[in-house]
DOMI-297300 format. One record per residue: residue number from 1; z, x, y of N, C-alpha, C, O in turn; chain; residue in three letters. Coordinates in Angstrom, 3 decimals, always signed. Atoms other than C-alpha are relative to their C-alpha. Example, Ala and Ser with C-alpha at 12.3 -4.5 7.8 and 13.67 -1.06 7.14 Angstrom:
+-----+----------+----------+----------+----------+----------+----------+----------+----------+----------+----------+----------+----------+-------+-----+
:   n :      n.z :      n.x :      n.y :     ca.z :     ca.x :     ca.y :      c.z :      c.x :      c.y :      o.z :      o.x :      o.y : chain : res :
+-----+----------+----------+----------+----------+----------+----------+----------+----------+----------+----------+----------+----------+-------+-----+
:   1 :   +0.000 :   +0.890 :   -1.190 :   +7.800 :  +12.300 :   -4.500 :   +0.000 :   +0.900 :   +1.200 :   +0.665 :   +1.936 :   +1.181 :     A : ala :
:   2 :   -0.060 :   -0.820 :   -1.190 :   +7.140 :  +13.670 :   -1.060 :   +0.730 :   -0.770 :   +1.090 :   +0.899 :   -0.261 :   +2.198 :     A : ser :
+-----+----------+----------+----------+----------+----------+----------+----------+----------+----------+----------+----------+----------+-------+-----+
This chain:
+-----+----------+----------+----------+----------+----------+----------+----------+----------+----------+----------+----------+----------+-------+-----+
:   n :      n.z :      n.x :      n.y :     ca.z :     ca.x :     ca.y :      c.z :      c.x :      c.y :      o.z :      o.x :      o.y : chain : res :
+-----+----------+----------+----------+----------+----------+----------+----------+----------+----------+----------+----------+----------+-------+-----+
:   1 :   -1.318 :   -0.512 :   +0.230 :  -46.800 :  -65.898 :  -61.792 :   -0.001 :   +0.988 :   -1.157 :   +1.023 :   +1.619 :   -1.416 :     A : unk :
:   2 :   +0.078 :   -0.974 :   +1.085 :  -47.963 :  -63.789 :  -64.715 :   -0.262 :   +1.384 :   +0.572 :   -0.930 :   +1.514 :   +1.597 :     A : unk :
:   3 :   +0.263 :   -1.337 :   -0.500 :  -47.966 :  -60.030 :  -64.297 :   -1.478 :   +0.348 :   -0.091 :   -2.229 :   -0.247 :   -0.864 :     A : unk :
:   4 :   +1.394 :   -0.430 :   -0.021 :  -51.232 :  -58.289 :  -63.571 :   -0.425 :   +0.431 :   -1.403 :   +0.340 :   +1.068 :   -2.127 :     A : unk :
:   5 :   +0.519 :   -0.397 :   +1.295 :  -53.380 :  -57.809 :  -66.631 :   +0.289 :   -1.021 :   -1.090 :   -0.288 :   -0.946 :   -2.175 :     A : unk :
:   6 :   -0.317 :   +1.005 :   +1.006 :  -51.881 :  -60.796 :  -68.453 :   -1.064 :   -1.067 :   -0.011 :   -1.436 :   -1.589 :   +1.040 :     A : unk :
:   7 :   +1.025 :   +1.004 :   +0.072 :  -54.459 :  -63.194 :  -69.698 :   +0.272 :   -1.029 :   -1.071 :   -0.358 :   -2.085 :   -1.104 :     A : unk :
:   8 :   -0.298 :   +0.913 :   +1.088 :  -52.954 :  -64.830 :  -72.729 :   +1.042 :   -1.023 :   +0.400 :   +1.518 :   -1.036 :   +1.536 :     A : unk :
:   9 :   -1.037 :   +0.993 :   -0.296 :  -50.529 :  -67.699 :  -72.975 :   +1.356 :   +0.668 :   +0.203 :   +1.645 :   +1.718 :   -0.371 :     A : unk :
:  10 :   -1.335 :   -0.531 :   -0.287 :  -47.034 :  -67.122 :  -71.672 :   +0.866 :   -0.136 :   -1.254 :   +0.948 :   -1.214 :   -1.843 :     A : unk :
:  11 :   -0.865 :   -0.003 :   +1.171 :  -44.665 :  -66.166 :  -74.498 :   +1.430 :   -0.340 :   +0.404 :   +2.128 :   -1.052 :   -0.319 :     A : unk :
:  12 :   -1.364 :   +0.202 :   -0.482 :  -41.435 :  -66.206 :  -72.468 :   -0.018 :   -0.921 :   +1.208 :   -0.847 :   -0.754 :   +2.102 :     A : unk :
:  13 :   -0.068 :   +0.871 :   -1.181 :  -40.473 :  -68.975 :  -70.043 :   +0.385 :   +0.804 :   +1.243 :   +1.131 :   +1.779 :   +1.152 :     A : unk :
:  14 :   -0.289 :   -0.696 :   -1.258 :  -40.309 :  -67.888 :  -66.393 :   +1.508 :   +0.046 :   +0.258 :   +2.014 :   +1.021 :   +0.813 :     A : unk :
:  15 :   -1.455 :   +0.027 :   -0.206 :  -36.635 :  -68.913 :  -66.329 :   +0.687 :   +1.160 :   -0.715 :   +1.604 :   +1.771 :   -0.167 :     A : unk :
:  16 :   -0.611 :   -1.117 :   +0.746 :  -35.776 :  -66.331 :  -69.009 :   -0.309 :   +1.344 :   +0.668 :   +0.522 :   +2.253 :   +0.655 :     A : unk :
:  17 :   +0.358 :   -1.223 :   -0.724 :  -37.623 :  -63.643 :  -67.044 :   +0.947 :   +0.175 :   +1.186 :   +1.498 :   +1.256 :   +1.393 :     A : unk :
:  18 :   -0.877 :   -0.066 :   -1.173 :  -35.613 :  -64.473 :  -63.908 :   +1.438 :   +0.256 :   -0.431 :   +2.139 :   +1.039 :   +0.208 :     A : unk :
:  19 :   -1.361 :   -0.235 :   +0.500 :  -32.361 :  -64.627 :  -65.910 :   +0.185 :   +1.455 :   -0.418 :   +1.245 :   +2.032 :   -0.179 :     A : unk :
:  20 :   -0.082 :   -1.406 :   +0.393 :  -33.101 :  -61.170 :  -67.335 :   +0.101 :   +0.901 :   +1.230 :   +0.869 :   +1.862 :   +1.238 :     A : unk :
:  21 :   -0.051 :   -0.782 :   -1.239 :  -33.730 :  -59.801 :  -63.825 :   +1.387 :   -0.116 :   +0.627 :   +1.953 :   +0.878 :   +1.081 :     A : unk :
:  22 :   -1.344 :   +0.193 :   -0.564 :  -30.454 :  -61.327 :  -62.610 :   +1.055 :   +0.737 :   -0.822 :   +2.007 :   +1.282 :   -0.264 :     A : unk :
:  23 :   -0.936 :   -0.736 :   +0.863 :  -28.627 :  -59.836 :  -65.615 :   -0.043 :   +1.491 :   +0.317 :   +1.000 :   +2.134 :   +0.438 :     A : unk :
:  24 :   +0.139 :   -1.417 :   -0.342 :  -30.006 :  -56.384 :  -64.823 :   +0.646 :   +0.301 :   +1.344 :   +1.321 :   +1.318 :   +1.502 :     A : unk :
:  25 :   -0.565 :   -0.207 :   -1.324 :  -29.001 :  -56.759 :  -61.194 :   +1.521 :   -0.099 :   -0.023 :   +2.216 :   +0.720 :   +0.579 :     A : unk :
:  26 :   -1.443 :   +0.257 :   +0.037 :  -25.537 :  -58.110 :  -61.944 :   +0.760 :   +1.098 :   -0.739 :   +1.826 :   +1.522 :   -0.292 :     A : unk :
:  27 :   -0.718 :   -0.972 :   +0.822 :  -24.602 :  -55.576 :  -64.634 :   -0.329 :   +1.441 :   +0.356 :   +0.468 :   +2.345 :   +0.102 :     A : unk :
:  28 :   +0.407 :   -1.362 :   -0.327 :  -26.505 :  -52.557 :  -63.365 :   -0.441 :   +0.796 :   -1.223 :   -0.555 :   +2.020 :   -1.161 :     A : unk :
:  29 :   +0.405 :   -0.728 :   +1.206 :  -27.599 :  -51.721 :  -66.902 :   -1.438 :   +0.497 :   +0.144 :   -2.203 :   -0.002 :   +0.968 :     A : unk :
:  30 :   +1.353 :   -0.550 :   -0.004 :  -30.730 :  -49.709 :  -67.551 :   -0.957 :   -1.001 :   -0.654 :   -0.551 :   -1.810 :   -1.489 :     A : unk :
:  31 :   +1.015 :   +0.895 :   +0.564 :  -33.962 :  -51.539 :  -68.381 :   +0.050 :   +0.016 :   -1.525 :   -0.011 :   -1.029 :   -2.174 :     A : unk :
:  32 :   +0.057 :   -0.170 :   +1.452 :  -33.859 :  -50.161 :  -71.909 :   +1.133 :   -0.718 :   -0.711 :   +1.006 :   -1.053 :   -1.889 :     A : unk :
:  33 :   -1.174 :   +0.617 :   +0.626 :  -30.442 :  -51.740 :  -72.550 :   +0.147 :   -1.471 :   +0.353 :   +1.255 :   -2.006 :   +0.326 :     A : unk :
:  34 :   -0.029 :   +1.437 :   -0.254 :  -31.354 :  -55.298 :  -71.617 :   +0.502 :   -0.684 :   -1.270 :   -0.042 :   -0.455 :   -2.350 :     A : unk :
:  35 :   -0.596 :   +0.602 :   +1.191 :  -29.222 :  -57.422 :  -73.960 :   -0.989 :   -0.826 :   -0.827 :   -1.988 :   -1.335 :   -0.319 :     A : unk :
:  36 :   +0.805 :   +0.826 :   +0.916 :  -30.701 :  -59.186 :  -76.991 :   +0.002 :   -1.431 :   +0.505 :   +0.956 :   -1.878 :   +1.143 :     A : unk :
:  37 :   +0.116 :   +1.381 :   -0.451 :  -31.882 :  -62.702 :  -76.323 :   -0.857 :   -0.128 :   +1.245 :   -1.335 :   -1.213 :   +1.576 :     A : unk :
:  38 :   +0.900 :   -0.014 :   -1.148 :  -33.829 :  -61.700 :  -73.245 :   -1.356 :   +0.516 :   -0.453 :   -1.469 :   +1.101 :   -1.531 :     A : unk :
:  39 :   +1.304 :   -0.578 :   +0.344 :  -37.518 :  -60.816 :  -73.230 :   +0.102 :   +1.521 :   -0.086 :   +1.043 :   +2.103 :   +0.453 :     A : unk :
:  40 :   -0.008 :   -1.468 :   +0.051 :  -38.353 :  -57.177 :  -74.032 :   -0.012 :   +0.581 :   +1.419 :   -0.591 :   +0.000 :   +2.337 :     A : unk :
:  41 :   -0.138 :   -0.578 :   -1.344 :  -37.586 :  -54.877 :  -71.113 :   -1.357 :   +0.278 :   +0.627 :   -1.509 :   +0.130 :   +1.840 :     A : unk :
:  42 :   +1.330 :   -0.283 :   -0.568 :  -41.252 :  -53.921 :  -70.703 :   -0.633 :   -1.273 :   +0.581 :   -1.335 :   -1.216 :   +1.590 :     A : unk :
:  43 :   +0.504 :   +1.276 :   -0.509 :  -42.140 :  -57.592 :  -70.242 :   +0.652 :   -0.327 :   +1.334 :   -0.022 :   -0.683 :   +2.300 :     A : unk :
:  44 :   -0.736 :   +0.300 :   -1.237 :  -39.424 :  -58.090 :  -67.632 :   -0.437 :   +0.955 :   +1.102 :   -0.668 :   +0.531 :   +2.234 :     A : unk :
:  45 :   +0.420 :   -0.982 :   -0.990 :  -40.397 :  -54.863 :  -65.863 :   -1.415 :   -0.310 :   +0.513 :   -1.705 :   -0.134 :   +1.696 :     A : unk :
:  46 :   +1.364 :   +0.361 :   -0.413 :  -44.043 :  -55.992 :  -65.834 :   -0.001 :   -1.097 :   +1.056 :   -0.764 :   -1.047 :   +2.020 :     A : unk :
:  47 :   -0.104 :   +1.072 :   -0.996 :  -43.078 :  -59.148 :  -63.976 :   +0.562 :   +0.534 :   +1.311 :   +0.036 :   +0.221 :   +2.379 :     A : unk :
:  48 :   -0.599 :   -0.541 :   -1.235 :  -40.859 :  -57.274 :  -61.496 :   -1.030 :   +0.843 :   +0.753 :   -1.167 :   +0.711 :   +1.970 :     A : unk :
:  49 :   +1.002 :   -0.850 :   -0.654 :  -43.606 :  -54.728 :  -60.795 :   -1.119 :   -0.841 :   +0.625 :   -1.560 :   -0.565 :   +1.741 :     A : unk :
:  50 :   +1.066 :   +0.859 :   -0.540 :  -46.243 :  -57.449 :  -60.352 :   +0.496 :   -0.757 :   +1.227 :   -0.216 :   -0.856 :   +2.226 :     A : unk :
:  51 :   -0.551 :   +0.747 :   -1.127 :  -43.976 :  -59.489 :  -58.068 :   +0.285 :   +0.907 :   +1.188 :   +0.168 :   +0.480 :   +2.337 :     A : unk :
:  52 :   -0.186 :   -0.963 :   -1.087 :  -43.131 :  -56.371 :  -56.060 :   -1.339 :   +0.293 :   +0.671 :   -1.449 :   +0.279 :   +1.897 :     A : unk :
:  53 :   +1.313 :   -0.380 :   -0.535 :  -46.787 :  -55.437 :  -55.668 :   -0.695 :   -1.133 :   +0.757 :   -1.393 :   -0.878 :   +1.738 :     A : unk :
:  54 :   +0.696 :   +1.094 :   -0.689 :  -47.996 :  -58.907 :  -54.665 :   +0.822 :   -0.631 :   +1.128 :   +0.381 :   -1.590 :   +1.762 :     A : unk :
:  55 :   -0.816 :   +0.459 :   -1.123 :  -45.164 :  -59.454 :  -52.170 :   +0.941 :   -1.147 :   -0.327 :   +1.645 :   -1.629 :   +0.560 :     A : unk :
:  56 :   -0.860 :   +1.116 :   +0.379 :  -43.332 :  -62.165 :  -54.121 :   +1.469 :   +0.340 :   +0.220 :   +2.214 :   -0.488 :   +0.745 :     A : unk :
:  57 :   -1.405 :   -0.380 :   -0.171 :  -40.023 :  -60.247 :  -54.119 :   +0.383 :   +0.058 :   +1.475 :   +1.482 :   -0.362 :   +1.838 :     A : unk :
:  58 :   -0.297 :   -0.066 :   -1.437 :  -40.214 :  -59.619 :  -50.363 :   +0.115 :   -1.407 :   +0.591 :   +1.005 :   -1.673 :   +1.399 :     A : unk :
:  59 :   -0.072 :   +1.382 :   -0.499 :  -40.931 :  -63.310 :  -49.677 :   +1.275 :   -0.687 :   -0.479 :   +1.917 :   -1.411 :   +0.282 :     A : unk :
:  60 :   -1.223 :   +0.577 :   +0.547 :  -38.069 :  -64.350 :  -51.955 :   +1.220 :   +0.517 :   +0.761 :   +2.120 :   -0.251 :   +1.100 :     A : unk :
:  61 :   -1.102 :   -0.600 :   -0.755 :  -35.725 :  -61.943 :  -50.176 :   +0.104 :   -0.623 :   +1.388 :   +1.203 :   -0.946 :   +1.839 :     A : unk :
:  62 :   +0.000 :   +0.574 :   -1.347 :  -36.746 :  -63.308 :  -46.765 :   +0.529 :   -1.432 :   +0.009 :   +1.308 :   -1.805 :   +0.885 :     A : unk :
:  63 :   -0.454 :   +1.397 :   +0.077 :  -36.187 :  -66.935 :  -47.807 :   +1.494 :   -0.058 :   -0.281 :   +2.218 :   -0.813 :   +0.369 :     A : unk :
:  64 :   -1.428 :   +0.004 :   +0.331 :  -32.796 :  -66.203 :  -49.385 :   +0.853 :   +0.495 :   +1.169 :   +1.917 :   -0.059 :   +1.442 :     A : unk :
:  65 :   -0.743 :   -0.512 :   -1.153 :  -31.668 :  -64.151 :  -46.373 :   +0.134 :   -1.070 :   +1.072 :   +1.210 :   -1.243 :   +1.643 :     A : unk :
:  66 :   -0.041 :   +1.053 :   -1.009 :  -32.581 :  -66.999 :  -44.013 :   +0.964 :   -1.113 :   -0.408 :   +1.689 :   -1.642 :   +0.434 :     A : unk :
:  67 :   -0.908 :   +1.046 :   +0.474 :  -30.696 :  -69.516 :  -46.170 :   +1.461 :   +0.429 :   +0.115 :   +2.306 :   -0.364 :   +0.529 :     A : unk :
:  68 :   -1.378 :   -0.491 :   -0.093 :  -27.555 :  -67.356 :  -46.322 :   +0.448 :   +0.058 :   +1.459 :   +1.571 :   -0.330 :   +1.780 :     A : unk :
:  69 :   -0.347 :   -0.077 :   -1.424 :  -27.626 :  -66.743 :  -42.563 :   +0.204 :   -1.402 :   +0.585 :   +1.135 :   -1.615 :   +1.361 :     A : unk :
:  70 :   -0.138 :   +1.369 :   -0.505 :  -28.140 :  -70.465 :  -41.835 :   +1.295 :   -0.632 :   -0.505 :   +1.973 :   -1.333 :   +0.246 :     A : unk :
:  71 :   -1.232 :   +0.541 :   +0.574 :  -25.267 :  -71.398 :  -44.168 :   +1.232 :   +0.573 :   +0.693 :   +2.277 :   -0.075 :   +0.753 :     A : unk :
:  72 :   -1.112 :   -0.640 :   -0.719 :  -23.051 :  -68.968 :  -42.233 :   +0.000 :   -0.376 :   +1.482 :   +0.825 :   +0.125 :   +2.246 :     A : unk :
:  73 :   +0.055 :   +0.425 :   -1.392 :  -24.025 :  -70.649 :  -38.948 :   -0.654 :   +1.005 :   +0.921 :   -0.445 :   +0.970 :   +2.133 :     A : unk :
:  74 :   +0.684 :   -1.013 :   -0.800 :  -26.156 :  -67.731 :  -37.796 :   -1.471 :   -0.331 :   +0.099 :   -1.987 :   -1.157 :   -0.655 :     A : unk :
:  75 :   +1.438 :   +0.143 :   -0.141 :  -29.741 :  -67.551 :  -36.617 :   -0.646 :   +0.464 :   -1.311 :   -0.331 :   +1.552 :   -1.794 :     A : unk :
:  76 :   +0.611 :   -0.403 :   +1.270 :  -31.895 :  -67.489 :  -39.780 :   -0.731 :   +1.339 :   +0.051 :   -0.831 :   +2.029 :   -0.963 :     A : unk :
:  77 :   +0.683 :   -1.289 :   -0.137 :  -33.819 :  -64.490 :  -38.421 :   +0.901 :   +0.984 :   +0.714 :   +1.426 :   +0.667 :   +1.781 :     A : unk :
:  78 :   -0.840 :   -0.990 :   -0.684 :  -31.881 :  -61.318 :  -37.585 :   -0.598 :   +0.375 :   +1.352 :   -1.816 :   +0.485 :   +1.495 :     A : unk :
:  79 :   +0.463 :   -0.314 :   -1.346 :  -32.071 :  -60.434 :  -33.898 :   +0.011 :   +1.496 :   +0.278 :   -0.650 :   +1.949 :   +1.212 :     A : unk :
:  80 :   -0.103 :   -1.435 :   -0.247 :  -31.232 :  -56.737 :  -34.151 :   +0.157 :   +0.731 :   -1.320 :   +0.502 :   +0.137 :   -2.342 :     A : unk :
:  81 :   -0.165 :   -0.846 :   +1.186 :  -31.169 :  -53.866 :  -36.618 :   +0.787 :   +1.236 :   +0.396 :   +0.721 :   +1.690 :   +1.538 :     A : unk :
:  82 :   -0.753 :   -1.229 :   -0.228 :  -28.892 :  -50.870 :  -36.937 :   -0.782 :   +1.135 :   -0.628 :   -1.185 :   +1.070 :   -1.790 :     A : unk :
:  83 :   +0.707 :   -1.177 :   +0.489 :  -30.586 :  -47.529 :  -37.272 :   +1.001 :   +1.137 :   -0.046 :   +1.663 :   +1.423 :   +0.952 :     A : unk :
:  84 :   -0.951 :   -1.096 :   +0.154 :  -28.519 :  -44.650 :  -38.608 :   -0.352 :   +1.167 :   +0.898 :   -1.519 :   +1.387 :   +1.219 :     A : unk :
:  85 :   +0.232 :   -1.139 :   -0.892 :  -28.088 :  -41.597 :  -36.416 :   -0.143 :   +1.304 :   -0.773 :   -0.465 :   +2.328 :   -0.171 :     A : unk :
:  86 :   +0.065 :   -1.247 :   +0.767 :  -28.074 :  -39.045 :  -39.245 :   -1.343 :   +0.716 :   +0.142 :   -1.347 :   +1.925 :   +0.376 :     A : unk :
:  87 :   +1.265 :   -0.723 :   -0.138 :  -31.827 :  -38.294 :  -39.096 :   -0.168 :   +0.627 :   +1.386 :   -0.783 :   +1.685 :   +1.520 :     A : unk :
:  88 :   +0.111 :   -0.545 :   -1.350 :  -31.564 :  -37.768 :  -35.342 :   +0.820 :   +1.283 :   +0.100 :   +0.343 :   +2.292 :   +0.621 :     A : unk :
:  89 :   -0.835 :   -1.206 :   -0.027 :  -28.682 :  -35.320 :  -35.714 :   -0.625 :   +1.106 :   -0.828 :   -0.624 :   +2.266 :   -0.416 :     A : unk :
:  90 :   +0.586 :   -1.004 :   +0.877 :  -30.425 :  -33.553 :  -38.576 :   -1.195 :   +0.671 :   +0.653 :   -1.444 :   +1.853 :   +0.416 :     A : unk :
:  91 :   +1.188 :   -0.570 :   -0.645 :  -33.545 :  -33.042 :  -36.464 :   +0.364 :   +1.030 :   +1.052 :   -0.494 :   +1.815 :   +1.455 :     A : unk :
:  92 :   -0.408 :   -0.969 :   -1.024 :  -31.536 :  -31.020 :  -33.934 :   +0.242 :   +1.386 :   -0.562 :   +0.370 :   +2.353 :   +0.189 :     A : unk :
:  93 :   -0.336 :   -1.280 :   +0.627 :  -30.896 :  -28.256 :  -36.435 :   -1.180 :   +0.496 :   -0.835 :   -1.939 :   -0.274 :   -1.424 :     A : unk :
:  94 :   +0.994 :   -0.620 :   +0.863 :  -33.181 :  -25.810 :  -38.151 :   +0.560 :   +0.012 :   -1.407 :   +1.720 :   -0.345 :   -1.611 :     A : unk :
:  95 :   -0.459 :   -0.023 :   +1.385 :  -32.964 :  -25.370 :  -41.921 :   +1.174 :   +0.946 :   -0.195 :   +1.936 :   +0.787 :   -1.149 :     A : unk :
:  96 :   -1.104 :   -0.947 :   +0.114 :  -30.523 :  -22.501 :  -41.355 :   +1.305 :   -0.542 :   +0.556 :   +2.332 :   +0.134 :   +0.485 :     A : unk :
:  97 :   -1.214 :   +0.623 :   -0.504 :  -28.022 :  -24.852 :  -39.751 :   +0.324 :   +0.382 :   +1.439 :   +1.381 :   +0.013 :   +1.951 :     A : unk :
:  98 :   -0.234 :   -0.402 :   -1.398 :  -28.347 :  -23.340 :  -36.264 :   -0.594 :   -1.054 :   +0.927 :   -1.648 :   -1.620 :   +0.639 :     A : unk :
:  99 :   +0.569 :   +0.968 :   -0.945 :  -28.828 :  -25.621 :  -33.276 :   -1.345 :   +0.478 :   +0.520 :   -1.550 :   +1.665 :   +0.771 :     A : unk :
: 100 :   +1.326 :   -0.297 :   -0.515 :  -32.398 :  -25.785 :  -32.089 :   +0.107 :   +0.172 :   +1.522 :   +0.787 :   -0.605 :   +2.192 :     A : unk :
: 101 :   -0.012 :   -0.213 :   -1.453 :  -32.939 :  -24.399 :  -28.589 :   -1.130 :   -0.818 :   +0.613 :   -2.269 :   -0.783 :   +0.146 :     A : unk :
: 102 :   +1.029 :   +0.762 :   -0.720 :  -34.756 :  -26.718 :  -26.195 :   -0.249 :   -1.311 :   -0.528 :   -1.091 :   -2.038 :   -0.002 :     A : unk :
+-----+----------+----------+----------+----------+----------+----------+----------+----------+----------+----------+----------+----------+-------+-----+
């Protein structure tokens, strides 16, 4: 659970790291303005980057999504996805905004 490159003893409890991540998500503040009392922003960012790179965040997202869907009485796994049509429409036009022939 330590970020890549960490080899020493953990200075900050994992709970404080997660609380800092939740604070950033909830408030939308910049990393640099993480409130006092949390680990330094570089420490928190190191954990987020490591968890992103090793797939921990994706696995966490999948588990939470399944739990929310099950609580709502839905199939835990989504059965369909919506794909926006904007890229398709955009591909019909050249950069000059003229419809493509053919």
